[in-house]
mmCIF file of the C-alpha atoms, coordinates in Angstrom:
data_MODEL
# 
_entry.id   MODEL 
# 
loop_
_atom_site.group_PDB 
_atom_site.id 
_atom_site.type_symbol 
_atom_site.label_atom_id 
_atom_site.label_alt_id 
_atom_site.label_comp_id 
_atom_site.label_asym_id 
_atom_site.label_entity_id 
_atom_site.label_seq_id 
_atom_site.pdbx_PDB_ins_code 
_atom_site.Cartn_x 
_atom_site.Cartn_y 
_atom_site.Cartn_z 
_atom_site.occupancy 
_atom_site.B_iso_or_equiv 
_atom_site.pdbx_formal_charge 
_atom_site.auth_seq_id 
_atom_site.auth_comp_id 
_atom_site.auth_asym_id 
_atom_site.auth_atom_id 
_atom_site.pdbx_PDB_model_num 
ATOM 1   C CA . MET A 1 1   ? 397.030 138.852 67.950  1.00 0.00 ? 1   MET A CA 1 
ATOM 2   C CA . LYS A 1 2   ? 397.003 141.162 70.940  1.00 0.00 ? 2   LYS A CA 1 
ATOM 3   C CA . VAL A 1 3   ? 399.728 143.964 71.463  1.00 0.00 ? 3   VAL A CA 1 
ATOM 4   C CA . CYS A 1 4   ? 400.130 146.239 74.239  1.00 0.00 ? 4   CYS A CA 1 
ATOM 5   C CA . PHE A 1 5   ? 399.243 149.606 74.746  1.00 0.00 ? 5   PHE A CA 1 
ATOM 6   C CA . TYR A 1 6   ? 402.387 151.296 73.648  1.00 0.00 ? 6   TYR A CA 1 
ATOM 7   C CA . ILE A 1 7   ? 402.144 149.587 69.903  1.00 0.00 ? 7   ILE A CA 1 
ATOM 8   C CA . LEU A 1 8   ? 398.065 150.939 69.935  1.00 0.00 ? 8   LEU A CA 1 
ATOM 9   C CA . TYR A 1 9   ? 399.929 154.632 70.957  1.00 0.00 ? 9   TYR A CA 1 
ATOM 10  C CA . VAL A 1 10  ? 402.214 154.537 68.202  1.00 0.00 ? 10  VAL A CA 1 
ATOM 11  C CA . TYR A 1 11  ? 399.507 153.798 65.721  1.00 0.00 ? 11  TYR A CA 1 
ATOM 12  C CA . GLN A 1 12  ? 397.228 156.884 66.638  1.00 0.00 ? 12  GLN A CA 1 
ATOM 13  C CA . HIS A 1 13  ? 400.617 159.210 66.298  1.00 0.00 ? 13  HIS A CA 1 
ATOM 14  C CA . TYR A 1 14  ? 401.008 157.531 63.064  1.00 0.00 ? 14  TYR A CA 1 
ATOM 15  C CA . ILE A 1 15  ? 396.828 158.928 62.462  1.00 0.00 ? 15  ILE A CA 1 
ATOM 16  C CA . ASN A 1 16  ? 397.419 161.816 63.858  1.00 0.00 ? 16  ASN A CA 1 
ATOM 17  C CA . ILE A 1 17  ? 400.059 162.664 60.907  1.00 0.00 ? 17  ILE A CA 1 
ATOM 18  C CA . ALA A 1 18  ? 397.036 161.912 58.844  1.00 0.00 ? 18  ALA A CA 1 
ATOM 19  C CA . ASP A 1 19  ? 398.008 163.894 55.788  1.00 0.00 ? 19  ASP A CA 1 
ATOM 20  C CA . LEU A 1 20  ? 401.089 162.093 55.384  1.00 0.00 ? 20  LEU A CA 1 
ATOM 21  C CA . TYR A 1 21  ? 398.746 158.874 56.048  1.00 0.00 ? 21  TYR A CA 1 
ATOM 22  C CA . PHE A 1 22  ? 396.872 159.210 53.464  1.00 0.00 ? 22  PHE A CA 1 
ATOM 23  C CA . LEU A 1 23  ? 399.046 160.612 51.146  1.00 0.00 ? 23  LEU A CA 1 
ATOM 24  C CA . LEU A 1 24  ? 401.304 157.488 50.965  1.00 0.00 ? 24  LEU A CA 1 
ATOM 25  C CA . GLN A 1 25  ? 400.445 155.372 47.995  1.00 0.00 ? 25  GLN A CA 1 
ATOM 26  C CA . ILE A 1 26  ? 401.008 151.640 48.127  1.00 0.00 ? 26  ILE A CA 1 
ATOM 27  C CA . VAL A 1 27  ? 402.363 149.491 44.845  1.00 0.00 ? 27  VAL A CA 1 
ATOM 28  C CA . PRO A 1 28  ? 402.240 146.112 45.678  1.00 0.00 ? 28  PRO A CA 1 
ATOM 29  C CA . SER A 1 29  ? 405.532 144.108 44.193  1.00 0.00 ? 29  SER A CA 1 
ATOM 30  C CA . ASN A 1 30  ? 404.335 140.893 45.332  1.00 0.00 ? 30  ASN A CA 1 
ATOM 31  C CA . HIS A 1 31  ? 402.343 139.294 48.428  1.00 0.00 ? 31  HIS A CA 1 
ATOM 32  C CA . TYR A 1 32  ? 405.170 140.829 51.161  1.00 0.00 ? 32  TYR A CA 1 
ATOM 33  C CA . VAL A 1 33  ? 406.810 143.555 49.360  1.00 0.00 ? 33  VAL A CA 1 
ATOM 34  C CA . TYR A 1 34  ? 405.244 146.479 48.909  1.00 0.00 ? 34  TYR A CA 1 
ATOM 35  C CA . SER A 1 35  ? 406.480 149.991 47.844  1.00 0.00 ? 35  SER A CA 1 
ATOM 36  C CA . ALA A 1 36  ? 405.310 153.409 49.571  1.00 0.00 ? 36  ALA A CA 1 
ATOM 37  C CA . HIS A 1 37  ? 405.551 156.351 47.154  1.00 0.00 ? 37  HIS A CA 1 
ATOM 38  C CA . HIS A 1 38  ? 405.310 159.940 48.635  1.00 0.00 ? 38  HIS A CA 1 
ATOM 39  C CA . GLU A 1 39  ? 406.666 163.146 47.406  1.00 0.00 ? 39  GLU A CA 1 
ATOM 40  C CA . GLY A 1 40  ? 409.182 161.605 44.919  1.00 0.00 ? 40  GLY A CA 1 
ATOM 41  C CA . ARG A 1 41  ? 410.544 159.101 47.253  1.00 0.00 ? 41  ARG A CA 1 
ATOM 42  C CA . THR A 1 42  ? 410.067 155.531 47.703  1.00 0.00 ? 42  THR A CA 1 
ATOM 43  C CA . TYR A 1 43  ? 410.079 153.425 50.256  1.00 0.00 ? 43  TYR A CA 1 
ATOM 44  C CA . ILE A 1 44  ? 410.322 149.627 50.195  1.00 0.00 ? 44  ILE A CA 1 
ATOM 45  C CA . VAL A 1 45  ? 408.343 147.482 52.941  1.00 0.00 ? 45  VAL A CA 1 
ATOM 46  C CA . CYS A 1 46  ? 409.271 143.833 53.225  1.00 0.00 ? 46  CYS A CA 1 
ATOM 47  C CA . LEU A 1 47  ? 406.525 142.843 55.564  1.00 0.00 ? 47  LEU A CA 1 
ATOM 48  C CA . LYS A 1 48  ? 408.094 138.961 55.641  1.00 0.00 ? 48  LYS A CA 1 
ATOM 49  C CA . ASN A 1 49  ? 411.473 140.072 56.577  1.00 0.00 ? 49  ASN A CA 1 
ATOM 50  C CA . LYS A 1 50  ? 410.221 143.150 59.416  1.00 0.00 ? 50  LYS A CA 1 
ATOM 51  C CA . ILE A 1 51  ? 412.295 145.591 56.713  1.00 0.00 ? 51  ILE A CA 1 
ATOM 52  C CA . CYS A 1 52  ? 412.139 148.972 55.379  1.00 0.00 ? 52  CYS A CA 1 
ATOM 53  C CA . ILE A 1 53  ? 414.276 151.438 53.970  1.00 0.00 ? 53  ILE A CA 1 
ATOM 54  C CA . CYS A 1 54  ? 413.851 154.142 56.387  1.00 0.00 ? 54  CYS A CA 1 
ATOM 55  C CA . LYS A 1 55  ? 415.212 150.931 58.773  1.00 0.00 ? 55  LYS A CA 1 
ATOM 56  C CA . ARG A 1 56  ? 412.486 152.180 61.960  1.00 0.00 ? 56  ARG A CA 1 
ATOM 57  C CA . PHE A 1 57  ? 410.732 148.921 61.820  1.00 0.00 ? 57  PHE A CA 1 
ATOM 58  C CA . GLN A 1 58  ? 413.997 146.991 62.265  1.00 0.00 ? 58  GLN A CA 1 
ATOM 59  C CA . MET A 1 59  ? 415.317 149.290 64.856  1.00 0.00 ? 59  MET A CA 1 
ATOM 60  C CA . ASP A 1 60  ? 412.101 149.717 66.746  1.00 0.00 ? 60  ASP A CA 1 
ATOM 61  C CA . GLU A 1 61  ? 411.054 146.328 66.070  1.00 0.00 ? 61  GLU A CA 1 
ATOM 62  C CA . ILE A 1 62  ? 407.820 147.850 65.099  1.00 0.00 ? 62  ILE A CA 1 
ATOM 63  C CA . PRO A 1 63  ? 406.079 148.697 61.803  1.00 0.00 ? 63  PRO A CA 1 
ATOM 64  C CA . CYS A 1 64  ? 407.120 152.168 61.055  1.00 0.00 ? 64  CYS A CA 1 
ATOM 65  C CA . LEU A 1 65  ? 404.781 154.651 59.212  1.00 0.00 ? 65  LEU A CA 1 
ATOM 66  C CA . HIS A 1 66  ? 405.223 153.082 55.693  1.00 0.00 ? 66  HIS A CA 1 
ATOM 67  C CA . ALA A 1 67  ? 404.535 149.504 56.963  1.00 0.00 ? 67  ALA A CA 1 
ATOM 68  C CA . TRP A 1 68  ? 401.812 150.679 59.294  1.00 0.00 ? 68  TRP A CA 1 
ATOM 69  C CA . THR A 1 69  ? 400.101 152.343 56.226  1.00 0.00 ? 69  THR A CA 1 
ATOM 70  C CA . VAL A 1 70  ? 400.955 148.816 54.425  1.00 0.00 ? 70  VAL A CA 1 
ATOM 71  C CA . ILE A 1 71  ? 399.179 146.649 56.901  1.00 0.00 ? 71  ILE A CA 1 
ATOM 72  C CA . ASN A 1 72  ? 396.471 148.950 57.430  1.00 0.00 ? 72  ASN A CA 1 
ATOM 73  C CA . LYS A 1 73  ? 395.344 149.720 53.963  1.00 0.00 ? 73  LYS A CA 1 
ATOM 74  C CA . LYS A 1 74  ? 395.769 146.067 53.305  1.00 0.00 ? 74  LYS A CA 1 
ATOM 75  C CA . HIS A 1 75  ? 393.744 145.284 56.409  1.00 0.00 ? 75  HIS A CA 1 
ATOM 76  C CA . PHE A 1 76  ? 396.393 142.755 57.742  1.00 0.00 ? 76  PHE A CA 1 
ATOM 77  C CA . ASP A 1 77  ? 396.612 142.120 61.914  1.00 0.00 ? 77  ASP A CA 1 
ATOM 78  C CA . VAL A 1 78  ? 399.422 144.280 63.252  1.00 0.00 ? 78  VAL A CA 1 
ATOM 79  C CA . GLY A 1 79  ? 400.445 141.677 65.796  1.00 0.00 ? 79  GLY A CA 1 
ATOM 80  C CA . PRO A 1 80  ? 402.762 139.384 63.455  1.00 0.00 ? 80  PRO A CA 1 
ATOM 81  C CA . TYR A 1 81  ? 404.337 142.158 62.414  1.00 0.00 ? 81  TYR A CA 1 
ATOM 82  C CA . CYS A 1 82  ? 405.521 143.671 66.084  1.00 0.00 ? 82  CYS A CA 1 
ATOM 83  C CA . SER A 1 83  ? 408.718 141.835 68.368  1.00 0.00 ? 83  SER A CA 1 
ATOM 84  C CA . ASP A 1 84  ? 407.465 139.433 71.120  1.00 0.00 ? 84  ASP A CA 1 
ATOM 85  C CA . MET A 1 85  ? 408.967 141.646 73.286  1.00 0.00 ? 85  MET A CA 1 
ATOM 86  C CA . TYR A 1 86  ? 406.186 144.574 72.455  1.00 0.00 ? 86  TYR A CA 1 
ATOM 87  C CA . LYS A 1 87  ? 403.127 141.571 73.404  1.00 0.00 ? 87  LYS A CA 1 
ATOM 88  C CA . PRO A 1 88  ? 401.224 141.822 76.362  1.00 0.00 ? 88  PRO A CA 1 
ATOM 89  C CA . SER A 1 89  ? 402.235 137.913 78.041  1.00 0.00 ? 89  SER A CA 1 
ATOM 90  C CA . ASN A 1 90  ? 405.721 139.003 77.536  1.00 0.00 ? 90  ASN A CA 1 
ATOM 91  C CA . LEU A 1 91  ? 405.502 141.954 79.359  1.00 0.00 ? 91  LEU A CA 1 
ATOM 92  C CA . LEU A 1 92  ? 403.804 140.438 82.211  1.00 0.00 ? 92  LEU A CA 1 
ATOM 93  C CA . ASP A 1 93  ? 406.757 137.936 82.271  1.00 0.00 ? 93  ASP A CA 1 
ATOM 94  C CA . THR A 1 94  ? 409.378 140.659 82.515  1.00 0.00 ? 94  THR A CA 1 
ATOM 95  C CA . TYR A 1 95  ? 407.404 141.154 85.980  1.00 0.00 ? 95  TYR A CA 1 
ATOM 96  C CA . ASN A 1 96  ? 406.728 137.289 87.177  1.00 0.00 ? 96  ASN A CA 1 
ATOM 97  C CA . ILE A 1 97  ? 409.656 136.866 88.894  1.00 0.00 ? 97  ILE A CA 1 
ATOM 98  C CA . PRO A 1 98  ? 409.666 138.834 92.361  1.00 0.00 ? 98  PRO A CA 1 
ATOM 99  C CA . ILE A 1 99  ? 412.396 141.288 92.914  1.00 0.00 ? 99  ILE A CA 1 
ATOM 100 C CA . THR A 1 100 ? 413.965 141.448 96.661  1.00 0.00 ? 100 THR A CA 1 
ATOM 101 C CA . PRO A 1 101 ? 415.039 144.680 97.574  1.00 0.00 ? 101 PRO A CA 1 
ATOM 102 C CA . LEU A 1 102 ? 418.630 145.107 98.940  1.00 0.00 ? 102 LEU A CA 1 
ATOM 103 C CA . PRO A 1 103 ? 419.268 144.960 102.443 1.00 0.00 ? 103 PRO A CA 1 
ATOM 104 C CA . ASN A 1 104 ? 420.317 148.047 104.614 1.00 0.00 ? 104 ASN A CA 1 
ATOM 105 C CA . GLN A 1 105 ? 424.247 148.744 103.171 1.00 0.00 ? 105 GLN A CA 1 
ATOM 106 C CA . ASN A 1 106 ? 426.029 147.780 106.202 1.00 0.00 ? 106 ASN A CA 1 
ATOM 107 C CA . GLU A 1 107 ? 424.788 144.027 105.936 1.00 0.00 ? 107 GLU A CA 1 
ATOM 108 C CA . TRP A 1 108 ? 426.236 143.578 102.397 1.00 0.00 ? 108 TRP A CA 1 
ATOM 109 C CA . ASN A 1 109 ? 428.452 140.975 101.646 1.00 0.00 ? 109 ASN A CA 1 
ATOM 110 C CA . VAL A 1 110 ? 431.098 142.330 99.882  1.00 0.00 ? 110 VAL A CA 1 
ATOM 111 C CA . PRO A 1 111 ? 434.394 140.373 99.556  1.00 0.00 ? 111 PRO A CA 1 
ATOM 112 C CA . GLU A 1 112 ? 438.029 141.430 100.862 1.00 0.00 ? 112 GLU A CA 1 
ATOM 113 C CA . TYR A 1 113 ? 439.415 141.810 97.400  1.00 0.00 ? 113 TYR A CA 1 
ATOM 114 C CA . ILE A 1 114 ? 436.645 144.437 96.455  1.00 0.00 ? 114 ILE A CA 1 
ATOM 115 C CA . LYS A 1 115 ? 436.895 146.250 99.376  1.00 0.00 ? 115 LYS A CA 1 
ATOM 116 C CA . ASP A 1 116 ? 440.413 146.673 99.225  1.00 0.00 ? 116 ASP A CA 1 
ATOM 117 C CA . ASP A 1 117 ? 440.638 147.938 95.709  1.00 0.00 ? 117 ASP A CA 1 
ATOM 118 C CA . ARG A 1 118 ? 440.423 151.129 95.712  1.00 0.00 ? 118 ARG A CA 1 
ATOM 119 C CA . VAL A 1 119 ? 439.327 153.280 92.549  1.00 0.00 ? 119 VAL A CA 1 
ATOM 120 C CA . ARG A 1 120 ? 442.010 156.189 91.488  1.00 0.00 ? 120 ARG A CA 1 
ATOM 121 C CA . PRO A 1 121 ? 441.820 158.693 88.773  1.00 0.00 ? 121 PRO A CA 1 
ATOM 122 C CA . PRO A 1 122 ? 443.478 157.672 85.397  1.00 0.00 ? 122 PRO A CA 1 
ATOM 123 C CA . LYS A 1 123 ? 447.479 158.931 85.617  1.00 0.00 ? 123 LYS A CA 1 
ATOM 124 C CA . HIS A 1 124 ? 447.112 161.673 83.092  1.00 0.00 ? 124 HIS A CA 1 
ATOM 125 C CA . LYS A 1 125 ? 450.458 163.805 82.277  1.00 0.00 ? 125 LYS A CA 1 
ATOM 126 C CA . LYS A 1 126 ? 449.233 167.251 80.671  1.00 0.00 ? 126 LYS A CA 1 
ATOM 127 C CA . LEU A 1 127 ? 450.525 167.246 77.524  1.00 0.00 ? 127 LEU A CA 1 
ATOM 128 C CA . PRO A 1 128 ? 452.725 170.191 76.428  1.00 0.00 ? 128 PRO A CA 1 
ATOM 129 C CA . ARG A 1 129 ? 450.607 172.758 73.528  1.00 0.00 ? 129 ARG A CA 1 
ATOM 130 C CA . ARG A 1 130 ? 449.417 176.306 73.015  1.00 0.00 ? 130 ARG A CA 1 
ATOM 131 C CA . PRO A 1 131 ? 447.670 177.879 76.169  1.00 0.00 ? 131 PRO A CA 1 
ATOM 132 C CA . SER A 1 132 ? 444.084 178.216 74.976  1.00 0.00 ? 132 SER A CA 1 
ATOM 133 C CA . LYS A 1 133 ? 442.603 181.654 74.473  1.00 0.00 ? 133 LYS A CA 1 
ATOM 134 C CA . LYS A 1 134 ? 441.138 182.810 77.988  1.00 0.00 ? 134 LYS A CA 1 
ATOM 135 C CA . TYR A 1 135 ? 438.682 185.255 77.234  1.00 0.00 ? 135 TYR A CA 1 
ATOM 136 C CA . ARG A 1 136 ? 438.046 187.897 80.132  1.00 0.00 ? 136 ARG A CA 1 
ATOM 137 C CA . ASP A 1 137 ? 434.706 190.395 80.598  1.00 0.00 ? 137 ASP A CA 1 
ATOM 138 C CA . LYS A 1 138 ? 435.146 193.349 79.140  1.00 0.00 ? 138 LYS A CA 1 
ATOM 139 C CA . ALA A 1 139 ? 434.640 196.281 81.833  1.00 0.00 ? 139 ALA A CA 1 
ATOM 140 C CA . TYR A 1 140 ? 431.647 198.476 81.026  1.00 0.00 ? 140 TYR A CA 1 
ATOM 141 C CA . SER A 1 141 ? 433.446 201.383 79.444  1.00 0.00 ? 141 SER A CA 1 
ATOM 142 C CA . GLU A 1 142 ? 434.840 199.029 77.008  1.00 0.00 ? 142 GLU A CA 1 
ATOM 143 C CA . LEU A 1 143 ? 431.586 197.954 75.640  1.00 0.00 ? 143 LEU A CA 1 
ATOM 144 C CA . SER A 1 144 ? 429.792 201.368 75.760  1.00 0.00 ? 144 SER A CA 1 
ATOM 145 C CA . GLY A 1 145 ? 432.634 203.765 75.010  1.00 0.00 ? 145 GLY A CA 1 
ATOM 146 C CA . LYS A 1 146 ? 433.882 205.187 71.962  1.00 0.00 ? 146 LYS A CA 1 
ATOM 147 C CA . LYS A 1 147 ? 437.092 204.075 70.560  1.00 0.00 ? 147 LYS A CA 1 
ATOM 148 C CA . SER A 1 148 ? 439.796 206.449 71.119  1.00 0.00 ? 148 SER A CA 1 
ATOM 149 C CA . LYS A 1 149 ? 441.238 207.894 67.274  1.00 0.00 ? 149 LYS A CA 1 
ATOM 150 C CA . ASN A 1 150 ? 444.535 207.327 66.480  1.00 0.00 ? 150 ASN A CA 1 
ATOM 151 C CA . SER A 1 151 ? 447.477 209.451 68.349  1.00 0.00 ? 151 SER A CA 1 
ATOM 152 C CA . ARG A 1 152 ? 447.992 213.070 66.348  1.00 0.00 ? 152 ARG A CA 1 
ATOM 153 C CA . GLY A 1 153 ? 450.496 212.764 63.479  1.00 0.00 ? 153 GLY A CA 1 
ATOM 154 C CA . THR A 1 154 ? 453.602 215.583 63.066  1.00 0.00 ? 154 THR A CA 1 
ATOM 155 C CA . CYS A 1 155 ? 450.567 218.233 61.637  1.00 0.00 ? 155 CYS A CA 1 
ATOM 156 C CA . GLY A 1 156 ? 448.681 217.897 65.016  1.00 0.00 ? 156 GLY A CA 1 
ATOM 157 C CA . PHE A 1 157 ? 445.509 216.396 63.227  1.00 0.00 ? 157 PHE A CA 1 
ATOM 158 C CA . LYS A 1 158 ? 443.675 213.501 64.180  1.00 0.00 ? 158 LYS A CA 1 
ATOM 159 C CA . GLU A 1 159 ? 443.008 210.184 62.824  1.00 0.00 ? 159 GLU A CA 1 
ATOM 160 C CA . HIS A 1 160 ? 446.539 209.332 61.663  1.00 0.00 ? 160 HIS A CA 1 
ATOM 161 C CA . ASN A 1 161 ? 449.695 208.611 63.239  1.00 0.00 ? 161 ASN A CA 1 
ATOM 162 C CA . ARG A 1 162 ? 453.040 209.687 62.984  1.00 0.00 ? 162 ARG A CA 1 
ATOM 163 C CA . ARG A 1 163 ? 454.689 207.030 60.845  1.00 0.00 ? 163 ARG A CA 1 
ATOM 164 C CA . SER A 1 164 ? 451.701 207.931 57.982  1.00 0.00 ? 164 SER A CA 1 
ATOM 165 C CA . CYS A 1 165 ? 451.824 211.361 58.064  1.00 0.00 ? 165 CYS A CA 1 
ATOM 166 C CA . ARG A 1 166 ? 451.989 213.261 55.153  1.00 0.00 ? 166 ARG A CA 1 
ATOM 167 C CA . ASN A 1 167 ? 451.849 217.157 56.037  1.00 0.00 ? 167 ASN A CA 1 
ATOM 168 C CA . GLY A 1 168 ? 454.712 218.661 57.525  1.00 0.00 ? 168 GLY A CA 1 
ATOM 169 C CA . PRO A 1 169 ? 455.144 219.881 61.035  1.00 0.00 ? 169 PRO A CA 1 
ATOM 170 C CA . HIS A 1 170 ? 452.160 222.164 62.390  1.00 0.00 ? 170 HIS A CA 1 
ATOM 171 C CA . ILE A 1 171 ? 453.684 225.750 63.183  1.00 0.00 ? 171 ILE A CA 1 
ATOM 172 C CA . VAL A 1 172 ? 451.523 227.892 65.424  1.00 0.00 ? 172 VAL A CA 1 
# 
């Protein structure tokens, strides 16, 4: 069964991840259910229901790496396990119907009730709350200059202020 070029591209991508591809150990449970073991993790693949534990098989509707490994090592055909939307016949049917371009915007036939309808922003009242912090850009002198020392205490020395000064007043 033929598949689209995209499927072959994905398959080639999986082959490029060669070390993971060859390290996966496939253990059959029955004819459709397989376990793929890799680095202590086990991925269960059901080819009949097109399910894998990693969920990529269900999401993309094409076989994930684990399902590709099972299909390739068991020499199965890829076609039945891919969704119909990836098959060339379906792709050609999608674009089979001609799509006519729209005429000039002045020639559009728009009903009056749609023309009269104006789209306005929603009525929104700003809720009361604490104002957000607005950070200002600091001046160059604030960024590059040294921080000033605390003011002098009653003793006349720096690095402490009057409240924490334990020395007596400085007499000259």
